[in-house]
N, C-alpha and C positions, 0 to 999 in steps of 0.2 A: 458525613461531610464535615470538613474542618470548620471550626467556628469563624475564622477571618473570612473564608470564602463564602460562608453562609451569610454573614453580615453584609458582605459586598453585594451579593445577589439580592438581598433584601433592599439595599440602597438603590439598586438599579430599578426594582419594581416601584419604589417610592418616587423615583425621578420620573419614570414614564407616566405615572398617574398623578403627579403632584403639580403644585403651583410654583411660582417663582420663590415664594417663601420656603416651600419644601425643598426646592433645588438648593437654596442657600444653606439650609440646615444640613442637608446631606453632604454638600461640598465641604462644609466646615467639619462635619463628622469624619469624613474620609481623610481630611488633612490631620486633624487632631489624633485620630486613631491609627492611621496607617502611613502618615506622611506621603499620601498620594497626591502630590502637588499638581500633576497634570489633570487628574480627574477633578480636583477641587477647583482649579482654574476654569475648567470647562463648565462646571455647574455654578460656580460662584464668581464669575468674572466681574460682576458689578459690585462685589463686596470689597471695597478699597482697603479696609482695615485687614481683611484676611489676606489679600495680596501683599500688603505691607508686612504682615507677620511672616508669610512664606519667604519674602525677600530677605528679611532679617535673619531667618533661619539659615539661608544659604550665604549670608554675609558673616555667619558665625557670631552674631551679636550675643554678648554675654558668655561666649565660649561653649555654648551648648548646642550648636548647630553643625553645619557642614560649610566648609569654605569653598564656594564655587561662584566666582564673581560674575560669570556670564549668566548663570541662572538667577542670581540675586538681582542683577540689572534688569533682566526680563520681567521679574515680578514687581520690582519697583515701578517700572514703566507701565505695567498693567494696573497697578494701584492708581497711578496718575490718570490713566485712561478712564478709570471708573469714577475718579473724583480728583480734579486738578488741585483741590485744596487739602488733600489728605496730608496730615502732619508727617514730617520727617522724610518723605520720599525724595524731594529735591535734594535734601541734605545728603542722603545716602547715595544718590546717583552722583553727586558732586564728589563724594569721597572715592567712589569707584573710578571716575574719570581721573582724579588726582593720582590714584594708585597706578593707573594705566599710563600716566605721563601726559595726558591730554589736558594741560592746564587751562587753555582758553575755554574749553567746554566745561571744565570743573568750575571755573570762576563764574561763568554764565549761570550755571545751575545754583551755585551757592548764593549768588545775588538774588535769584528768584526766591530761594528759600527765605532769605532775610527779608525781602520785600513782603512776603506773605505771612511769615511766622516769627518775626524777630522777637516778639513778646513771649514766645513759648519755647524757643530753642536757642539759648544764648551761645551754646557751643558752636553754632554756625559761624560766629565771628572767629573762633579759634581756627576752624577749617579754612576760612577765607584768608586768615593770616598766613597759614602754611602755603596756600596756593600763591598768594601775592609774593611771599618770600622766594619761592621757586621761580617766579617770574621776574625776580629782582626789582619788584615794586616795593622797596623797603619802607617808604613812607606809609603806604596803605597797610603793610604788614604790621608795622609798629602800632598804628591806630587800632587795628583789630585785636592784637594781643593785649594792648592796654585796656580795651573795652572788655575783653573777656576776663582779665584779672580784676576789674572792678566788681565783676559778678562772683568770681571764685579766686580770691586773693591768695589762697594757699596752694594753688595748683602748681606743682613743680614743673610740669611739662611746658606750661605757658611761660614760666620764667626762663626755662632752658631755651625755648625756641626764640624768645625775644632776645636773649643773649646772643644767639646765633645771628639774628638780624643785625644787631649792633656790630658783632665781630666781622660780618661780611662787609661792612662799611668802614672797617678800620677804627671803629669807636670802641677801643679796648677798655677804657675806663667805664663807659656805660655798660658794656658787656659784663665786666667784673662786678659792678654794683648790682645789676639785676639778678645775676646768679647768686650773689650774697643774700639778696632779699629772699630768694627761694630757699636757701640753705637755713634760714631762720626757722622754717617750718619742717625741714627734712634734712637734718645735719649729716645723714649718712648716704645721701643720694649720689651715686657715682657719676651721673650725667652732669649734675650741677657742680660737683667738685671738679670735674674735668673742665667744664666751661669756665669757671672762675680761675682755675689754675692756668689754663692756656692763655686767658686774657691777661693775667698778671705776668706770665712769661713774656708776652709781647710788650708789657709796660716796664720790663726790666727787673721786676720783683722776683728774682729767681728763688730766693729762700722760701717765701710763702708758697710760691707756685709748686715747688718740690714737695712740700708737706701736703698740699691739697691733692696733687696727682698720686702721691703714695697712698693716701687715704682712698682715693678713687679706685686704685688698683685692688686694695684690700676688699672694699665693699663690692666691687664688680666680681671678684672671685667667689663671693657668696651668693651670687644670683644664679638662678637656673633658667632654662628656656621658658618656663611658665611665667617667670617674672618679666622676661623680655617681652613676651606676648602680651602681658597685662599692660606694659608700657606702650605697646604699639598694636592696639586691638584690631585695627583694620588690615593688618598685614597677614600674609599667609603663615599659619602656624608652623608649616613644615620648614620655613627658613629660620625659625627662632634659634636653633642651636648654632648654625653658622653665623647668623647675625650677632649673637651674643659673643661668639669667639672673635669676630671682627672688631667688636667694641673693645674687648680686652686687648687685642693686638694694638689698636690705636692708642690706648692708655699706656701700654708698654713702650711704644715708640716715643711718646711724649715724656715719659719718665726717663728713658735712656738719654734723651736730648737734655733734660734738666740736670741729670747726673753729670753729663759731660761738661755743661756750662759751669756747674758748681766746682768741678775738678779744676777747670781753667782758672777760676777765681781763687 
């Protein structure tokens, strides 16, 4: 008899004859050893941290799992059913709703996460900033990104997204300034170079904008799909190549626009 099958049969015997504690141990064993999520959920449904771990696996957290939003959502919900106060579950469910475009549901869940766990997961403010931005609630988005930057002042993505919030309101000077702040910590970041460049373009500073976008093009050309996925960890890894190419295309369009403006001058 093959070893995995033998172990599985032993597990069944233990479950039949065991207590809740044994069930939980066996469920954890089946998940850790075989990634048998359904069996683990059947045996250890009351283990909120195990359900959270399975959800994170199917959300591909850390890049070491599988990207399956439907299954991830199912297990995060099971984690909350086992313990409504389990850390991170509301946060992860909000991210999934956001990725699915359900911004009201995402905002409701991230508000719950912040109410319950604001002292342990400051990144929830970043997620709420994103959600508020897509809802065009720019005042709330700015507050949340600023709050997050107080905690992580060198975070390039928060600088970039706050620049987006200012840009969306036509506050090009503020957008240029916050992108500049982020570039102090990451001078080769193509997202921040583009954000500042486009903001300066709208302020009429074509010369500096041209230099920034040209640098953005260079550094974007050195990225690979893994770099893009690292920048957008909640997104489907399969879209990374096309999303990276789209980013480069946008930079090229802005660069062409700047070259045309420079030629006219």
